[in-house]
PDB file as gemmi writes it, atoms N, CA and C in Angstrom:
CRYST1    1.000    1.000    1.000  90.00  90.00  90.00 P 1                      
ATOM      1  N   MET A   1     -65.033  64.839  26.707  1.00  0.00           N  
ATOM      2  CA  MET A   1     -64.389  63.566  26.814  1.00  0.00           C  
ATOM      3  C   MET A   1     -65.081  62.801  28.026  1.00  0.00           C  
ATOM      4  N   PRO A   2     -65.410  61.566  27.905  1.00  0.00           N  
ATOM      5  CA  PRO A   2     -66.020  60.744  28.942  1.00  0.00           C  
ATOM      6  C   PRO A   2     -65.034  60.490  30.024  1.00  0.00           C  
ATOM      7  N   ILE A   3     -65.544  60.161  31.127  1.00  0.00           N  
ATOM      8  CA  ILE A   3     -64.743  59.782  32.365  1.00  0.00           C  
ATOM      9  C   ILE A   3     -63.840  58.513  31.926  1.00  0.00           C  
ATOM     10  N   LYS A   4     -62.617  58.544  32.408  1.00  0.00           N  
ATOM     11  CA  LYS A   4     -61.801  57.377  32.178  1.00  0.00           C  
ATOM     12  C   LYS A   4     -61.502  56.756  33.588  1.00  0.00           C  
ATOM     13  N   PHE A   5     -61.778  55.443  33.509  1.00  0.00           N  
ATOM     14  CA  PHE A   5     -61.483  54.722  34.812  1.00  0.00           C  
ATOM     15  C   PHE A   5     -60.125  54.002  34.798  1.00  0.00           C  
ATOM     16  N   SER A   6     -59.333  54.165  35.749  1.00  0.00           N  
ATOM     17  CA  SER A   6     -58.062  53.436  35.780  1.00  0.00           C  
ATOM     18  C   SER A   6     -58.276  52.047  35.816  1.00  0.00           C  
ATOM     19  N   LYS A   7     -57.099  51.322  35.384  1.00  0.00           N  
ATOM     20  CA  LYS A   7     -57.143  49.872  35.502  1.00  0.00           C  
ATOM     21  C   LYS A   7     -57.392  49.328  36.901  1.00  0.00           C  
ATOM     22  N   GLU A   8     -56.786  50.023  37.834  1.00  0.00           N  
ATOM     23  CA  GLU A   8     -56.967  49.539  39.198  1.00  0.00           C  
ATOM     24  C   GLU A   8     -58.427  49.650  39.673  1.00  0.00           C  
ATOM     25  N   THR A   9     -59.085  50.814  39.371  1.00  0.00           N  
ATOM     26  CA  THR A   9     -60.440  51.072  39.712  1.00  0.00           C  
ATOM     27  C   THR A   9     -61.299  50.083  38.967  1.00  0.00           C  
ATOM     28  N   SER A  10     -61.167  49.857  37.707  1.00  0.00           N  
ATOM     29  CA  SER A  10     -61.816  49.055  36.821  1.00  0.00           C  
ATOM     30  C   SER A  10     -61.801  47.578  37.406  1.00  0.00           C  
ATOM     31  N   SER A  11     -60.640  47.062  37.865  1.00  0.00           N  
ATOM     32  CA  SER A  11     -60.505  45.805  38.345  1.00  0.00           C  
ATOM     33  C   SER A  11     -61.264  45.653  39.610  1.00  0.00           C  
ATOM     34  N   ARG A  12     -61.154  46.707  40.461  1.00  0.00           N  
ATOM     35  CA  ARG A  12     -61.908  46.656  41.841  1.00  0.00           C  
ATOM     36  C   ARG A  12     -63.310  46.578  41.613  1.00  0.00           C  
ATOM     37  N   LEU A  13     -63.884  47.417  40.638  1.00  0.00           N  
ATOM     38  CA  LEU A  13     -65.419  47.502  40.448  1.00  0.00           C  
ATOM     39  C   LEU A  13     -65.882  46.136  39.943  1.00  0.00           C  
ATOM     40  N   PHE A  14     -65.001  45.224  39.208  1.00  0.00           N  
ATOM     41  CA  PHE A  14     -65.490  44.092  38.756  1.00  0.00           C  
ATOM     42  C   PHE A  14     -65.789  42.920  39.842  1.00  0.00           C  
ATOM     43  N   ARG A  15     -65.575  43.370  41.052  1.00  0.00           N  
ATOM     44  CA  ARG A  15     -65.909  42.453  42.131  1.00  0.00           C  
ATOM     45  C   ARG A  15     -67.491  42.330  42.321  1.00  0.00           C  
ATOM     46  N   TYR A  16     -68.187  43.389  41.733  1.00  0.00           N  
ATOM     47  CA  TYR A  16     -69.631  43.307  41.685  1.00  0.00           C  
ATOM     48  C   TYR A  16     -70.209  42.541  40.523  1.00  0.00           C  
ATOM     49  N   VAL A  17     -69.479  41.875  39.671  1.00  0.00           N  
ATOM     50  CA  VAL A  17     -69.978  41.230  38.549  1.00  0.00           C  
ATOM     51  C   VAL A  17     -69.756  39.658  38.797  1.00  0.00           C  
ATOM     52  N   LYS A  18     -70.820  39.016  38.658  1.00  0.00           N  
ATOM     53  CA  LYS A  18     -70.748  37.503  38.667  1.00  0.00           C  
ATOM     54  C   LYS A  18     -70.330  36.738  37.364  1.00  0.00           C  
ATOM     55  N   THR A  19     -71.117  37.100  36.432  1.00  0.00           N  
ATOM     56  CA  THR A  19     -70.802  36.451  35.022  1.00  0.00           C  
ATOM     57  C   THR A  19     -70.900  37.519  33.859  1.00  0.00           C  
ATOM     58  N   VAL A  20     -70.074  37.134  32.941  1.00  0.00           N  
ATOM     59  CA  VAL A  20     -70.208  37.868  31.589  1.00  0.00           C  
ATOM     60  C   VAL A  20     -70.445  36.856  30.659  1.00  0.00           C  
ATOM     61  N   ASP A  21     -71.597  37.049  29.954  1.00  0.00           N  
ATOM     62  CA  ASP A  21     -72.101  36.062  28.890  1.00  0.00           C  
ATOM     63  C   ASP A  21     -71.738  36.765  27.458  1.00  0.00           C  
ATOM     64  N   ILE A  22     -71.104  36.230  26.695  1.00  0.00           N  
ATOM     65  CA  ILE A  22     -70.804  36.741  25.309  1.00  0.00           C  
ATOM     66  C   ILE A  22     -71.252  35.892  24.215  1.00  0.00           C  
ATOM     67  N   GLN A  23     -72.013  36.280  23.376  1.00  0.00           N  
ATOM     68  CA  GLN A  23     -72.540  35.466  22.311  1.00  0.00           C  
ATOM     69  C   GLN A  23     -72.124  36.231  21.033  1.00  0.00           C  
ATOM     70  N   PHE A  24     -71.587  35.419  20.044  1.00  0.00           N  
ATOM     71  CA  PHE A  24     -71.355  36.069  18.801  1.00  0.00           C  
ATOM     72  C   PHE A  24     -70.864  34.959  17.721  1.00  0.00           C  
ATOM     73  N   ASN A  25     -70.971  35.473  16.409  1.00  0.00           N  
ATOM     74  CA  ASN A  25     -70.549  34.678  15.283  1.00  0.00           C  
ATOM     75  C   ASN A  25     -69.315  35.168  14.796  1.00  0.00           C  
ATOM     76  N   PRO A  26     -68.132  34.469  14.835  1.00  0.00           N  
ATOM     77  CA  PRO A  26     -66.907  35.090  14.593  1.00  0.00           C  
ATOM     78  C   PRO A  26     -66.832  35.494  13.116  1.00  0.00           C  
ATOM     79  N   PHE A  27     -67.641  35.136  12.201  1.00  0.00           N  
ATOM     80  CA  PHE A  27     -67.499  35.498  10.851  1.00  0.00           C  
ATOM     81  C   PHE A  27     -68.487  36.737  10.398  1.00  0.00           C  
ATOM     82  N   ASP A  28     -69.105  37.204  11.513  1.00  0.00           N  
ATOM     83  CA  ASP A  28     -70.057  38.249  11.242  1.00  0.00           C  
ATOM     84  C   ASP A  28     -69.445  39.536  11.530  1.00  0.00           C  
ATOM     85  N   ASN A  29     -69.484  40.530  10.676  1.00  0.00           N  
ATOM     86  CA  ASN A  29     -68.964  41.886  11.007  1.00  0.00           C  
ATOM     87  C   ASN A  29     -69.592  42.703  12.163  1.00  0.00           C  
ATOM     88  N   ARG A  30     -70.853  42.331  12.395  1.00  0.00           N  
ATOM     89  CA  ARG A  30     -71.575  42.909  13.457  1.00  0.00           C  
ATOM     90  C   ARG A  30     -70.927  42.620  14.970  1.00  0.00           C  
ATOM     91  N   THR A  31     -70.075  41.672  15.018  1.00  0.00           N  
ATOM     92  CA  THR A  31     -69.648  41.081  16.341  1.00  0.00           C  
ATOM     93  C   THR A  31     -68.370  41.726  16.714  1.00  0.00           C  
ATOM     94  N   LYS A  32     -67.909  42.778  16.120  1.00  0.00           N  
ATOM     95  CA  LYS A  32     -66.543  43.368  16.568  1.00  0.00           C  
ATOM     96  C   LYS A  32     -66.535  43.749  18.003  1.00  0.00           C  
ATOM     97  N   SER A  33     -67.519  44.452  18.528  1.00  0.00           N  
ATOM     98  CA  SER A  33     -67.463  44.796  19.927  1.00  0.00           C  
ATOM     99  C   SER A  33     -67.575  43.619  20.918  1.00  0.00           C  
ATOM    100  N   ALA A  34     -68.326  42.670  20.562  1.00  0.00           N  
ATOM    101  CA  ALA A  34     -68.466  41.480  21.427  1.00  0.00           C  
ATOM    102  C   ALA A  34     -67.100  40.626  21.512  1.00  0.00           C  
ATOM    103  N   ARG A  35     -66.410  40.547  20.322  1.00  0.00           N  
ATOM    104  CA  ARG A  35     -65.163  39.855  20.338  1.00  0.00           C  
ATOM    105  C   ARG A  35     -64.100  40.766  21.092  1.00  0.00           C  
ATOM    106  N   GLU A  36     -64.165  42.090  21.077  1.00  0.00           N  
ATOM    107  CA  GLU A  36     -63.267  42.970  21.840  1.00  0.00           C  
ATOM    108  C   GLU A  36     -63.497  42.801  23.267  1.00  0.00           C  
ATOM    109  N   ILE A  37     -64.758  42.734  23.683  1.00  0.00           N  
ATOM    110  CA  ILE A  37     -65.106  42.558  25.065  1.00  0.00           C  
ATOM    111  C   ILE A  37     -64.592  41.312  25.639  1.00  0.00           C  
ATOM    112  N   TRP A  38     -64.688  40.339  24.883  1.00  0.00           N  
ATOM    113  CA  TRP A  38     -64.130  38.925  25.072  1.00  0.00           C  
ATOM    114  C   TRP A  38     -62.614  38.975  25.355  1.00  0.00           C  
ATOM    115  N   ARG A  39     -62.000  39.692  24.465  1.00  0.00           N  
ATOM    116  CA  ARG A  39     -60.517  39.753  24.525  1.00  0.00           C  
ATOM    117  C   ARG A  39     -60.152  40.532  25.789  1.00  0.00           C  
ATOM    118  N   GLN A  40     -60.789  41.561  26.103  1.00  0.00           N  
ATOM    119  CA  GLN A  40     -60.371  42.396  27.284  1.00  0.00           C  
ATOM    120  C   GLN A  40     -60.732  41.701  28.618  1.00  0.00           C  
ATOM    121  N   MET A  41     -61.773  40.877  28.569  1.00  0.00           N  
ATOM    122  CA  MET A  41     -62.044  40.174  29.827  1.00  0.00           C  
ATOM    123  C   MET A  41     -61.201  39.068  30.137  1.00  0.00           C  
ATOM    124  N   GLN A  42     -60.315  38.648  29.102  1.00  0.00           N  
ATOM    125  CA  GLN A  42     -59.249  37.629  29.448  1.00  0.00           C  
ATOM    126  C   GLN A  42     -58.215  38.137  30.417  1.00  0.00           C  
ATOM    127  N   ALA A  43     -58.178  39.442  30.634  1.00  0.00           N  
ATOM    128  CA  ALA A  43     -56.976  40.048  31.394  1.00  0.00           C  
ATOM    129  C   ALA A  43     -56.991  39.355  32.758  1.00  0.00           C  
ATOM    130  N   THR A  44     -55.920  39.064  33.275  1.00  0.00           N  
ATOM    131  CA  THR A  44     -55.737  38.467  34.568  1.00  0.00           C  
ATOM    132  C   THR A  44     -56.091  39.270  35.731  1.00  0.00           C  
ATOM    133  N   ARG A  45     -56.122  40.618  35.653  1.00  0.00           N  
ATOM    134  CA  ARG A  45     -56.428  41.532  36.564  1.00  0.00           C  
ATOM    135  C   ARG A  45     -57.987  41.417  37.101  1.00  0.00           C  
ATOM    136  N   PHE A  46     -58.875  40.947  36.193  1.00  0.00           N  
ATOM    137  CA  PHE A  46     -60.200  40.844  36.615  1.00  0.00           C  
ATOM    138  C   PHE A  46     -60.333  39.610  37.353  1.00  0.00           C  
ATOM    139  N   LYS A  47     -59.702  38.534  36.966  1.00  0.00           N  
ATOM    140  CA  LYS A  47     -59.658  37.266  37.813  1.00  0.00           C  
ATOM    141  C   LYS A  47     -59.052  37.520  39.239  1.00  0.00           C  
ATOM    142  N   ARG A  48     -57.991  38.233  39.287  1.00  0.00           N  
ATOM    143  CA  ARG A  48     -57.301  38.532  40.556  1.00  0.00           C  
ATOM    144  C   ARG A  48     -58.324  39.246  41.388  1.00  0.00           C  
ATOM    145  N   ALA A  49     -59.018  40.321  40.987  1.00  0.00           N  
ATOM    146  CA  ALA A  49     -60.000  41.022  41.594  1.00  0.00           C  
ATOM    147  C   ALA A  49     -61.214  40.291  42.096  1.00  0.00           C  
ATOM    148  N   ASN A  50     -61.604  39.376  41.165  1.00  0.00           N  
ATOM    149  CA  ASN A  50     -62.852  38.622  41.464  1.00  0.00           C  
ATOM    150  C   ASN A  50     -62.597  37.171  41.067  1.00  0.00           C  
ATOM    151  N   PRO A  51     -62.164  36.336  41.910  1.00  0.00           N  
ATOM    152  CA  PRO A  51     -61.814  34.980  41.506  1.00  0.00           C  
ATOM    153  C   PRO A  51     -63.032  34.058  41.133  1.00  0.00           C  
ATOM    154  N   LYS A  52     -64.230  34.559  41.515  1.00  0.00           N  
ATOM    155  CA  LYS A  52     -65.468  33.887  41.201  1.00  0.00           C  
ATOM    156  C   LYS A  52     -66.012  34.338  39.847  1.00  0.00           C  
ATOM    157  N   LEU A  53     -65.493  35.219  39.238  1.00  0.00           N  
ATOM    158  CA  LEU A  53     -65.893  35.889  37.933  1.00  0.00           C  
ATOM    159  C   LEU A  53     -65.873  34.806  36.930  1.00  0.00           C  
ATOM    160  N   GLN A  54     -67.017  34.556  36.248  1.00  0.00           N  
ATOM    161  CA  GLN A  54     -67.117  33.632  35.172  1.00  0.00           C  
ATOM    162  C   GLN A  54     -67.292  34.320  33.766  1.00  0.00           C  
ATOM    163  N   ILE A  55     -66.584  33.998  32.877  1.00  0.00           N  
ATOM    164  CA  ILE A  55     -66.699  34.541  31.493  1.00  0.00           C  
ATOM    165  C   ILE A  55     -67.088  33.346  30.598  1.00  0.00           C  
ATOM    166  N   ASN A  56     -68.339  33.504  30.147  1.00  0.00           N  
ATOM    167  CA  ASN A  56     -68.945  32.480  29.241  1.00  0.00           C  
ATOM    168  C   ASN A  56     -69.094  33.004  27.856  1.00  0.00           C  
ATOM    169  N   THR A  57     -68.611  32.193  26.924  1.00  0.00           N  
ATOM    170  CA  THR A  57     -68.775  32.596  25.433  1.00  0.00           C  
ATOM    171  C   THR A  57     -69.631  31.566  24.840  1.00  0.00           C  
ATOM    172  N   ASN A  58     -70.436  32.051  23.899  1.00  0.00           N  
ATOM    173  CA  ASN A  58     -71.210  31.038  22.966  1.00  0.00           C  
ATOM    174  C   ASN A  58     -70.857  31.579  21.589  1.00  0.00           C  
ATOM    175  N   VAL A  59     -69.930  30.867  21.097  1.00  0.00           N  
ATOM    176  CA  VAL A  59     -69.513  31.143  19.536  1.00  0.00           C  
ATOM    177  C   VAL A  59     -70.360  30.282  18.726  1.00  0.00           C  
ATOM    178  N   SER A  60     -71.157  30.953  17.915  1.00  0.00           N  
ATOM    179  CA  SER A  60     -72.063  30.185  17.009  1.00  0.00           C  
ATOM    180  C   SER A  60     -71.913  30.516  15.509  1.00  0.00           C  
ATOM    181  N   GLY A  61     -72.542  29.645  14.771  1.00  0.00           N  
ATOM    182  CA  GLY A  61     -72.497  29.993  13.282  1.00  0.00           C  
ATOM    183  C   GLY A  61     -73.856  30.489  12.832  1.00  0.00           C  
ATOM    184  N   THR A  62     -74.559  30.919  13.676  1.00  0.00           N  
ATOM    185  CA  THR A  62     -75.946  31.504  13.296  1.00  0.00           C  
ATOM    186  C   THR A  62     -75.878  32.987  12.934  1.00  0.00           C  
ATOM    187  N   ALA A  63     -77.080  33.419  12.441  1.00  0.00           N  
ATOM    188  CA  ALA A  63     -77.088  34.846  12.241  1.00  0.00           C  
ATOM    189  C   ALA A  63     -77.623  35.623  13.309  1.00  0.00           C  
ATOM    190  N   ALA A  64     -77.723  35.104  14.511  1.00  0.00           N  
ATOM    191  CA  ALA A  64     -78.267  35.747  15.779  1.00  0.00           C  
ATOM    192  C   ALA A  64     -77.399  37.057  15.996  1.00  0.00           C  
ATOM    193  N   ALA A  65     -78.112  38.101  16.490  1.00  0.00           N  
ATOM    194  CA  ALA A  65     -77.372  39.320  16.753  1.00  0.00           C  
ATOM    195  C   ALA A  65     -76.357  38.954  17.973  1.00  0.00           C  
ATOM    196  N   PRO A  66     -75.204  39.551  17.888  1.00  0.00           N  
ATOM    197  CA  PRO A  66     -74.123  39.535  18.984  1.00  0.00           C  
ATOM    198  C   PRO A  66     -74.785  40.115  20.240  1.00  0.00           C  
ATOM    199  N   GLN A  67     -74.394  39.501  21.332  1.00  0.00           N  
ATOM    200  CA  GLN A  67     -75.004  40.018  22.682  1.00  0.00           C  
ATOM    201  C   GLN A  67     -73.953  39.864  23.811  1.00  0.00           C  
ATOM    202  N   VAL A  68     -73.853  40.799  24.733  1.00  0.00           N  
ATOM    203  CA  VAL A  68     -72.994  40.744  25.824  1.00  0.00           C  
ATOM    204  C   VAL A  68     -73.921  41.041  27.137  1.00  0.00           C  
ATOM    205  N   VAL A  69     -73.875  40.112  28.062  1.00  0.00           N  
ATOM    206  CA  VAL A  69     -74.647  40.203  29.268  1.00  0.00           C  
ATOM    207  C   VAL A  69     -73.828  40.219  30.431  1.00  0.00           C  
ATOM    208  N   PHE A  70     -73.967  41.270  31.271  1.00  0.00           N  
ATOM    209  CA  PHE A  70     -73.168  41.248  32.555  1.00  0.00           C  
ATOM    210  C   PHE A  70     -74.225  40.943  33.738  1.00  0.00           C  
ATOM    211  N   THR A  71     -74.056  39.889  34.432  1.00  0.00           N  
ATOM    212  CA  THR A  71     -74.827  39.693  35.617  1.00  0.00           C  
ATOM    213  C   THR A  71     -74.053  40.081  36.853  1.00  0.00           C  
ATOM    214  N   LEU A  72     -74.773  40.894  37.605  1.00  0.00           N  
ATOM    215  CA  LEU A  72     -74.184  41.555  38.854  1.00  0.00           C  
ATOM    216  C   LEU A  72     -74.508  40.693  39.955  1.00  0.00           C  
ATOM    217  N   TYR A  73     -73.809  41.039  41.089  1.00  0.00           N  
ATOM    218  CA  TYR A  73     -73.907  40.241  42.315  1.00  0.00           C  
ATOM    219  C   TYR A  73     -75.250  40.117  42.833  1.00  0.00           C  
ATOM    220  N   ASP A  74     -76.187  40.967  42.515  1.00  0.00           N  
ATOM    221  CA  ASP A  74     -77.609  40.828  42.960  1.00  0.00           C  
ATOM    222  C   ASP A  74     -78.495  40.275  42.018  1.00  0.00           C  
ATOM    223  N   ASP A  75     -77.888  39.538  40.983  1.00  0.00           N  
ATOM    224  CA  ASP A  75     -78.562  38.898  39.942  1.00  0.00           C  
ATOM    225  C   ASP A  75     -79.247  39.744  38.767  1.00  0.00           C  
ATOM    226  N   SER A  76     -79.024  41.125  38.989  1.00  0.00           N  
ATOM    227  CA  SER A  76     -79.589  42.062  37.939  1.00  0.00           C  
ATOM    228  C   SER A  76     -78.625  41.977  36.657  1.00  0.00           C  
ATOM    229  N   GLU A  77     -79.242  42.201  35.567  1.00  0.00           N  
ATOM    230  CA  GLU A  77     -78.466  42.080  34.285  1.00  0.00           C  
ATOM    231  C   GLU A  77     -78.362  43.420  33.570  1.00  0.00           C  
ATOM    232  N   MET A  78     -77.247  43.444  32.921  1.00  0.00           N  
ATOM    233  CA  MET A  78     -77.000  44.557  31.996  1.00  0.00           C  
ATOM    234  C   MET A  78     -76.846  43.904  30.431  1.00  0.00           C  
ATOM    235  N   ARG A  79     -77.762  44.124  29.791  1.00  0.00           N  
ATOM    236  CA  ARG A  79     -77.879  43.420  28.448  1.00  0.00           C  
ATOM    237  C   ARG A  79     -77.475  44.519  27.259  1.00  0.00           C  
ATOM    238  N   PHE A  80     -76.572  44.082  26.478  1.00  0.00           N  
ATOM    239  CA  PHE A  80     -76.148  44.953  25.310  1.00  0.00           C  
ATOM    240  C   PHE A  80     -76.251  44.178  23.981  1.00  0.00           C  
ATOM    241  N   ASP A  81     -76.976  44.691  23.066  1.00  0.00           N  
ATOM    242  CA  ASP A  81     -76.911  44.168  21.672  1.00  0.00           C  
ATOM    243  C   ASP A  81     -75.705  44.824  21.048  1.00  0.00           C  
ATOM    244  N   SER A  82     -74.566  44.051  21.159  1.00  0.00           N  
ATOM    245  CA  SER A  82     -73.327  44.691  20.931  1.00  0.00           C  
ATOM    246  C   SER A  82     -73.142  45.234  19.517  1.00  0.00           C  
ATOM    247  N   GLN A  83     -73.979  44.838  18.491  1.00  0.00           N  
ATOM    248  CA  GLN A  83     -73.746  45.463  17.224  1.00  0.00           C  
ATOM    249  C   GLN A  83     -74.037  47.009  17.265  1.00  0.00           C  
ATOM    250  N   ASN A  84     -74.683  47.454  18.137  1.00  0.00           N  
ATOM    251  CA  ASN A  84     -75.141  48.859  18.278  1.00  0.00           C  
ATOM    252  C   ASN A  84     -74.199  49.726  19.185  1.00  0.00           C  
ATOM    253  N   TYR A  85     -73.153  49.127  19.663  1.00  0.00           N  
ATOM    254  CA  TYR A  85     -72.256  49.801  20.728  1.00  0.00           C  
ATOM    255  C   TYR A  85     -70.825  49.334  20.347  1.00  0.00           C  
ATOM    256  N   THR A  86     -69.806  50.243  20.611  1.00  0.00           N  
ATOM    257  CA  THR A  86     -68.464  49.883  20.596  1.00  0.00           C  
ATOM    258  C   THR A  86     -68.118  49.310  21.930  1.00  0.00           C  
ATOM    259  N   ALA A  87     -66.982  48.520  21.958  1.00  0.00           N  
ATOM    260  CA  ALA A  87     -66.529  47.945  23.177  1.00  0.00           C  
ATOM    261  C   ALA A  87     -66.332  48.956  24.403  1.00  0.00           C  
ATOM    262  N   SER A  88     -65.803  50.101  24.036  1.00  0.00           N  
ATOM    263  CA  SER A  88     -65.547  51.133  24.941  1.00  0.00           C  
ATOM    264  C   SER A  88     -66.859  51.667  25.593  1.00  0.00           C  
ATOM    265  N   GLU A  89     -67.832  51.669  24.693  1.00  0.00           N  
ATOM    266  CA  GLU A  89     -69.253  52.204  25.118  1.00  0.00           C  
ATOM    267  C   GLU A  89     -69.734  51.234  26.184  1.00  0.00           C  
ATOM    268  N   ILE A  90     -69.784  50.000  25.805  1.00  0.00           N  
ATOM    269  CA  ILE A  90     -70.269  49.002  26.642  1.00  0.00           C  
ATOM    270  C   ILE A  90     -69.599  49.027  28.051  1.00  0.00           C  
ATOM    271  N   LEU A  91     -68.211  49.013  28.036  1.00  0.00           N  
ATOM    272  CA  LEU A  91     -67.504  49.028  29.317  1.00  0.00           C  
ATOM    273  C   LEU A  91     -67.690  50.241  30.084  1.00  0.00           C  
ATOM    274  N   PHE A  92     -67.764  51.469  29.325  1.00  0.00           N  
ATOM    275  CA  PHE A  92     -68.167  52.655  30.055  1.00  0.00           C  
ATOM    276  C   PHE A  92     -69.371  52.663  30.883  1.00  0.00           C  
ATOM    277  N   ASP A  93     -70.490  52.160  30.150  1.00  0.00           N  
ATOM    278  CA  ASP A  93     -71.837  51.980  30.935  1.00  0.00           C  
ATOM    279  C   ASP A  93     -71.710  51.055  32.069  1.00  0.00           C  
ATOM    280  N   VAL A  94     -70.997  49.899  31.878  1.00  0.00           N  
ATOM    281  CA  VAL A  94     -70.774  48.879  32.938  1.00  0.00           C  
ATOM    282  C   VAL A  94     -70.074  49.580  34.056  1.00  0.00           C  
ATOM    283  N   HIS A  95     -69.099  50.258  33.718  1.00  0.00           N  
ATOM    284  CA  HIS A  95     -68.209  50.915  34.921  1.00  0.00           C  
ATOM    285  C   HIS A  95     -69.084  51.918  35.596  1.00  0.00           C  
ATOM    286  N   LEU A  96     -69.858  52.746  34.902  1.00  0.00           N  
ATOM    287  CA  LEU A  96     -70.813  53.738  35.644  1.00  0.00           C  
ATOM    288  C   LEU A  96     -71.619  53.050  36.563  1.00  0.00           C  
ATOM    289  N   THR A  97     -72.281  51.977  36.149  1.00  0.00           N  
ATOM    290  CA  THR A  97     -73.218  51.167  37.041  1.00  0.00           C  
ATOM    291  C   THR A  97     -72.542  50.633  38.192  1.00  0.00           C  
ATOM    292  N   LEU A  98     -71.259  50.039  37.999  1.00  0.00           N  
ATOM    293  CA  LEU A  98     -70.603  49.474  39.017  1.00  0.00           C  
ATOM    294  C   LEU A  98     -70.139  50.482  40.058  1.00  0.00           C  
ATOM    295  N   ASP A  99     -69.681  51.685  39.507  1.00  0.00           N  
ATOM    296  CA  ASP A  99     -69.254  52.739  40.422  1.00  0.00           C  
ATOM    297  C   ASP A  99     -70.332  53.211  41.288  1.00  0.00           C  
ATOM    298  N   LYS A 100     -71.544  53.209  40.789  1.00  0.00           N  
ATOM    299  CA  LYS A 100     -72.784  53.639  41.515  1.00  0.00           C  
ATOM    300  C   LYS A 100     -73.008  52.664  42.699  1.00  0.00           C  
ATOM    301  N   LEU A 101     -72.891  51.428  42.222  1.00  0.00           N  
ATOM    302  CA  LEU A 101     -73.073  50.330  43.275  1.00  0.00           C  
ATOM    303  C   LEU A 101     -71.997  50.487  44.360  1.00  0.00           C  
ATOM    304  N   ASP A 102     -70.759  50.766  43.938  1.00  0.00           N  
ATOM    305  CA  ASP A 102     -69.719  50.793  44.926  1.00  0.00           C  
ATOM    306  C   ASP A 102     -69.953  51.982  45.838  1.00  0.00           C  
ATOM    307  N   ASN A 103     -70.379  53.132  45.232  1.00  0.00           N  
ATOM    308  CA  ASN A 103     -70.751  54.292  46.177  1.00  0.00           C  
ATOM    309  C   ASN A 103     -71.853  54.055  47.042  1.00  0.00           C  
ATOM    310  N   GLU A 104     -72.871  53.269  46.647  1.00  0.00           N  
ATOM    311  CA  GLU A 104     -74.082  52.894  47.536  1.00  0.00           C  
ATOM    312  C   GLU A 104     -73.466  52.071  48.712  1.00  0.00           C  
ATOM    313  N   PHE A 105     -72.593  51.111  48.505  1.00  0.00           N  
ATOM    314  CA  PHE A 105     -72.134  50.291  49.487  1.00  0.00           C  
ATOM    315  C   PHE A 105     -71.412  51.212  50.502  1.00  0.00           C  
ATOM    316  N   GLU A 106     -70.543  51.988  49.948  1.00  0.00           N  
ATOM    317  CA  GLU A 106     -69.625  52.960  50.840  1.00  0.00           C  
ATOM    318  C   GLU A 106     -70.495  53.903  51.714  1.00  0.00           C  
ATOM    319  N   MET A 107     -71.556  54.314  51.087  1.00  0.00           N  
ATOM    320  CA  MET A 107     -72.461  55.409  51.811  1.00  0.00           C  
ATOM    321  C   MET A 107     -73.300  54.653  52.864  1.00  0.00           C  
ATOM    322  N   SER A 108     -73.575  53.437  52.662  1.00  0.00           N  
ATOM    323  CA  SER A 108     -74.369  52.740  53.634  1.00  0.00           C  
ATOM    324  C   SER A 108     -73.599  52.224  54.791  1.00  0.00           C  
ATOM    325  N   GLY A 109     -72.258  52.313  54.625  1.00  0.00           N  
ATOM    326  CA  GLY A 109     -71.274  51.845  55.664  1.00  0.00           C  
ATOM    327  C   GLY A 109     -70.975  50.371  55.584  1.00  0.00           C  
ATOM    328  N   LYS A 110     -71.476  49.687  54.585  1.00  0.00           N  
ATOM    329  CA  LYS A 110     -71.177  48.288  54.371  1.00  0.00           C  
ATOM    330  C   LYS A 110     -69.991  48.027  53.492  1.00  0.00           C  
ATOM    331  N   SER A 111     -69.555  46.911  53.623  1.00  0.00           N  
ATOM    332  CA  SER A 111     -68.442  46.466  52.686  1.00  0.00           C  
ATOM    333  C   SER A 111     -68.958  45.334  51.739  1.00  0.00           C  
ATOM    334  N   PHE A 112     -68.589  45.353  50.632  1.00  0.00           N  
ATOM    335  CA  PHE A 112     -69.044  44.369  49.712  1.00  0.00           C  
ATOM    336  C   PHE A 112     -68.365  43.047  50.028  1.00  0.00           C  
ATOM    337  N   ASP A 113     -67.242  43.094  50.752  1.00  0.00           N  
ATOM    338  CA  ASP A 113     -66.551  41.838  51.077  1.00  0.00           C  
ATOM    339  C   ASP A 113     -67.332  41.234  52.158  1.00  0.00           C  
ATOM    340  N   ASP A 114     -68.196  41.879  52.931  1.00  0.00           N  
ATOM    341  CA  ASP A 114     -69.065  41.282  54.018  1.00  0.00           C  
ATOM    342  C   ASP A 114     -70.218  40.573  53.471  1.00  0.00           C  
ATOM    343  N   GLU A 115     -70.549  40.732  52.220  1.00  0.00           N  
ATOM    344  CA  GLU A 115     -71.917  40.168  51.573  1.00  0.00           C  
ATOM    345  C   GLU A 115     -71.711  38.685  51.425  1.00  0.00           C  
TER     346      GLU A 115                                                      
END                                                                             
């Protein structure tokens, strides 16, 4: 069973995320995970933990593949062709990356709040 991140930890880790860009066609079955990510990102706990967090959605009527892009504080991107992942797999990968960033800050003696 994969690691489970608590809501408190998850919210705290999202301090490292600048934007989440979600692109999907609501009438396409392939977009299930992108729509679920969008739904979950509406939680107020993320806005409370990171008031600067921007959630951008591009709801289109085209046959373009659904996509979710997380832009981190250092402008690096985590891109997911969401038709190939479940929402929980996407969030798990994002949480692992954010946890690694958090550990790097902690080990270097820096605080993200100082950035």
